[in-house]
C-alpha positions in Angstrom: 1.2 39.6 14.8 1.7 43.4 14.7 -0.5 45.4 17.1 -2.4 48.6 16.0 -0.2 51.0 18.0 2.7 53.4 17.8 4.8 54.0 20.9 7.5 56.4 22.1 10.5 55.6 24.3 12.0 57.2 27.3 15.5 58.2 26.3 18.5 58.0 24.0 18.8 54.2 24.1 16.3 51.5 24.9 16.1 50.1 28.4 15.9 46.3 28.9 12.3 46.8 30.0 11.3 48.7 26.9 13.0 46.2 24.7 11.0 43.3 26.4 7.8 45.3 26.2 8.1 46.0 22.5 9.1 42.4 21.7 5.8 41.3 23.3 3.5 44.1 22.2 4.9 44.2 18.7 3.7 47.8 17.8 3.4 48.8 14.2 5.8 51.6 14.7 7.5 54.2 16.9 7.7 57.9 17.4 10.7 60.0 18.5 10.7 63.3 20.6 13.4 65.7 21.7 14.2 63.5 24.7 15.3 60.8 22.3 17.7 63.0 20.4 21.4 63.7 21.0 23.6 63.2 17.9 23.1 61.7 14.4 24.9 58.5 15.4 22.9 58.1 18.5 19.6 58.6 16.7 20.5 56.1 14.0 21.4 53.6 16.7 18.1 54.2 18.6 16.1 53.8 15.3 17.9 50.5 14.7 17.3 49.3 18.3 13.6 50.1 17.9 13.2 48.1 14.7 15.4 45.3 16.1 13.2 45.0 19.2 10.2 43.9 17.0 12.2 42.2 14.3 10.9 44.4 11.4 13.2 46.5 9.3 10.3 48.3 7.7 8.6 49.4 11.0 7.8 53.1 10.5 9.6 55.5 12.8 7.8 58.9 13.1 8.9 62.3 14.2 7.3 65.8 14.4 9.6 67.9 12.3 7.5 70.8 11.2 9.9 73.7 11.9 9.4 76.6 14.3 7.9 75.6 17.6 7.6 72.0 16.6 11.0 70.7 15.7 12.5 67.6 17.4 15.8 67.8 15.6 17.8 71.0 15.9 21.2 72.6 16.3 24.0 71.9 16.6 23.5 68.8 14.4 20.5 69.8 12.3 19.4 73.1 10.9 16.5 75.0 12.3 13.5 75.3 10.0 10.8 78.1 10.0 7.2 77.6 11.0 4.7 76.9 8.3 3.5 80.5 8.2 7.0 81.9 7.4 7.1 80.7 3.8 4.1 82.8 2.6 5.2 85.8 4.7 8.7 85.7 3.1 7.4 86.0 -0.5 3.8 87.2 -0.2 2.9 85.0 -3.2 1.3 81.6 -2.9 3.0 80.2 -6.0 6.4 81.3 -4.9 5.6 80.1 -1.4 4.7 76.7 -2.8 8.2 76.2 -4.2 9.7 77.2 -0.9 7.5 74.9 1.1 8.3 72.0 -1.1 12.0 72.8 -0.9 11.9 73.0 2.9 10.1 69.7 3.1 12.5 68.1 0.7 15.4 69.2 2.9 13.7 67.9 6.0 13.2 64.6 4.3 16.9 64.5 3.5 17.7 65.0 7.2 15.3 62.4 8.3 16.2 59.7 5.8 19.8 59.9 6.8 18.7 58.8 10.3 16.4 56.0 9.2 13.3 58.0 10.1 10.6 57.3 7.5 7.5 59.4 8.6 7.1 63.1 9.4 4.0 64.3 11.1 3.6 67.1 8.5 1.7 68.9 6.9 -0.5 70.8 9.3 -3.7 71.4 7.4 -5.5 73.3 10.1 -6.9 76.7 9.2 -7.0 79.2 12.1 -9.9 81.5 12.7 -9.7 84.8 14.7 -9.6 84.2 18.4 -8.7 80.5 18.2 -6.2 79.1 20.6 -2.6 79.6 19.4 -1.7 75.9 19.6 -1.9 76.0 15.8 -1.0 79.7 15.3 2.1 80.1 13.1 2.2 76.3 12.4 -0.5 77.0 9.8 0.7 77.7 6.3 -1.9 80.4 5.7 -5.1 82.0 7.0 -7.4 80.6 4.3 -8.2 77.0 3.4 -7.3 77.1 -0.3 -3.8 78.4 0.3 -3.4 75.9 3.2 -4.3 73.1 0.9 -1.9 74.3 -1.8 1.0 74.7 0.5 0.2 71.6 2.5 0.4 69.6 -0.7 3.7 71.1 -1.5 5.1 70.0 1.8 3.7 66.5 1.3 5.2 66.3 -2.2 8.6 67.4 -0.8 8.6 64.7 1.8 7.5 62.0 -0.6 10.1 62.9 -3.1 12.7 62.5 -0.4 11.5 59.1 0.7 9.6 60.1 3.8 5.8 59.7 4.3 3.7 62.7 5.3 0.9 62.6 7.8 -1.9 65.2 7.3 -3.1 66.6 10.6 -5.3 67.2 12.5 -8.2 65.7 10.6 -10.9 67.0 10.3 -9.5 70.3 11.6 -8.0 71.9 14.7 -7.8 75.6 13.5 -11.2 76.6 15.0 -10.5 75.1 18.5 -10.5 77.7 21.3 -8.6 75.3 23.6 -5.4 73.4 23.5 -6.3 69.7 23.3 -3.1 68.8 25.2 -4.8 70.2 28.2 -8.5 70.6 27.6 -11.2 69.2 25.3 -12.0 71.8 22.6 -15.7 72.0 21.5 -16.5 73.5 18.1 -20.2 74.5 17.6 -20.0 75.8 14.1 -22.6 74.5 11.6 -21.6 71.8 9.1 -21.8 74.0 6.0 -19.2 76.4 7.5 -17.0 73.6 8.6 -17.2 72.0 5.2 -16.2 75.3 3.4 -13.3 76.1 5.8 -12.0 73.5 8.2 -12.6 70.4 6.1 -11.5 71.8 2.7 -7.7 71.2 3.0 -8.3 67.6 4.2 -10.6 66.9 1.2 -8.0 68.4 -1.1 -5.3 66.1 0.3 -7.5 63.0 0.7 -5.0 61.0 -1.4 -2.3 61.2 1.2 -1.1 57.9 2.9 -1.7 58.8 6.5 -3.8 61.2 8.6 -3.7 62.1 12.3 -7.0 62.9 14.1 -8.0 66.0 16.1 -9.1 65.5 19.7 -11.9 68.0 19.1 -15.7 67.8 19.5 -17.6 69.0 16.5 -21.2 69.3 17.7 -22.5 69.3 14.1 -21.0 65.8 13.7 -21.1 64.2 17.1 -22.0 66.4 20.2 -20.7 63.8 22.6 -17.3 62.6 21.5 -14.1 64.1 20.0 -13.4 63.1 16.4 -10.7 60.6 17.6 -13.2 58.4 19.5 -16.3 59.1 17.4 -17.7 56.6 14.9 -19.5 59.5 13.3 -16.3 61.5 13.2 -14.3 58.8 11.5 -17.2 58.1 9.1 -17.1 61.8 8.1 -13.3 61.4 7.4 -13.9 58.4 5.3 -17.1 59.2 3.5 -17.4 63.0 3.3 -13.7 64.0 3.3 -12.9 60.9 1.1 -9.8 59.9 3.1 -8.9 56.3 2.3 -5.5 56.1 3.9 -4.4 55.1 7.4 -6.0 57.0 10.2 -3.8 57.5 13.3 -5.1 58.9 16.6 -3.4 61.9 18.0 -1.5 61.1 21.3 -3.8 59.2 23.7 -2.1 60.8 26.7 -3.5 64.2 25.8 -5.9 65.5 28.4 -8.7 66.2 25.8 -9.5 62.5 26.0 -11.2 61.0 29.1 -11.2 57.5 30.6 -8.2 55.2 31.2 -5.6 54.8 28.6 -6.9 51.3 28.0 -10.4 52.8 27.4 -9.0 55.5 25.1 -7.3 53.0 23.0 -10.4 50.8 22.8 -12.6 53.7 22.0 -10.3 55.1 19.3 -10.0 51.7 17.5 -13.8 51.0 17.9 -14.5 54.4 16.4 -12.6 53.4 13.3 -9.0 54.6 13.8 -6.6 52.2 12.3 -3.7 52.7 14.7 -3.4 54.5 18.1 -0.5 56.7 19.1 1.1 57.0 22.6 4.0 59.4 22.8 5.4 60.1 26.2 7.5 57.0 26.6 6.0 56.1 30.0 6.3 52.3 30.1 3.4 51.9 32.6 1.1 53.9 30.4 2.2 52.0 27.3 1.2 48.8 29.0 -2.2 50.2 29.7 -2.6 51.2 26.0 -1.5 47.7 24.9 -4.3 46.2 27.0 -6.8 48.1 24.8 -5.1 47.6 21.5 -5.8 44.6 19.2 -4.0 43.3 16.3 -3.5 45.3 13.1 -5.7 43.3 10.7 -8.2 43.5 7.9 -8.7 46.8 6.2 -6.5 48.6 8.8 -3.6 46.3 8.0 -4.2 46.8 4.2 -4.1 50.6 4.7 -0.9 50.3 6.8 0.8 48.2 4.1 -0.4 50.6 1.4 1.0 53.6 3.3 4.4 52.0 3.6 4.3 51.1 -0.1 4.3 54.9 -0.8 7.9 55.3 0.5 10.2 56.0 -2.4 13.4 54.1 -1.9 15.4 56.1 -4.5 14.8 59.7 -3.5 14.6 62.6 -6.0 18.2 63.9 -6.6 19.1 66.8 -4.3 22.2 69.0 -3.8 21.5 69.6 -0.2 24.1 72.4 0.3 22.8 74.4 -2.7 19.2 73.8 -1.7 19.7 74.9 1.8 21.5 78.0 0.7 18.6 78.8 -1.6 16.0 78.3 1.1 17.9 80.4 3.6 18.4 83.2 1.0 14.7 83.3 0.2 13.6 83.3 3.8 16.0 85.9 4.8 14.4 88.3 2.3 17.3 88.7 0.0 15.2 87.4 -2.9 11.8 88.1 -1.2 9.3 90.8 -1.6 8.9 90.9 2.2 11.4 89.9 4.8 10.4 86.7 6.7 11.8 84.8 9.6 15.1 83.1 9.0 15.9 79.4 9.3 17.0 80.1 12.9 13.7 80.6 14.8 13.7 79.8 18.5 12.1 76.6 19.7 9.5 76.2 22.4 8.0 73.2 24.2 6.6 70.3 22.3 3.1 70.7 20.9 2.1 67.8 18.5 
């Protein structure tokens, strides 16, 4: 039976040890990073190997393909995409930006579908506040929750139309964090009313999405002791207050915001109410530890997983990719924009998730 986990892998092809581990652990799905990417043919072969290792053609394969700093596929084989903030900056109008965001996401879906990748960890629904850590920064679509919700939905719609599932992240919100959860545990001490009107709003507005990724952030107004990922109160807030009925996926268990062994982190996340846990770095020893704390995907969690996969459109919306890409680049270059924004060739930096 499938286990409630998603794993990475170490390189461009599977090792014999990885293949044996996956065959035994039977994860629900996999995630790719830059270390796994060389050429289109190589990525397609790796995706096929991953699915073959567990004997499931429908196993989801995830990637973080936001644009800007977070883009696992890039030149020379794939175009660069701008960060989320660039769309609104380019046109200075939320409705025009909405069309551009959807177009960008539709093109990303086109790229991913050609490789067999079926899930993109997009859209970022976090809303930054002044002074917050720049781990979100320009990944945010805007600086207010209403516009973030509007543009985030446009991104999700573009992905869905192209046959790729979106994941809203980082529920219930990472924009107010004053630390990077890859390295430290952020603690947010704002009152619930303020969080509800700002941080939570985009997640409530997109509560119909198939999947969500948690924030490794402590919200003292919700649970002063545990980050949302491992908090029963935090997950209950996502389900009951934010109204999210889809699959809840932990953010990467190897991030230093979480404490305890990887086995304990997996156990705590699933006990709190996450449906599936995520481990990204491809370290086989760590994956074995995660597997020790991960049970079978069953009951409501399995139902939500099946419902998420059922949202994949197998006949994508028609797209002239060449024309669409030229239109996006023209708009972002400022030729048809009220204000000049970053082009589709922004530099890439290390991998935040």
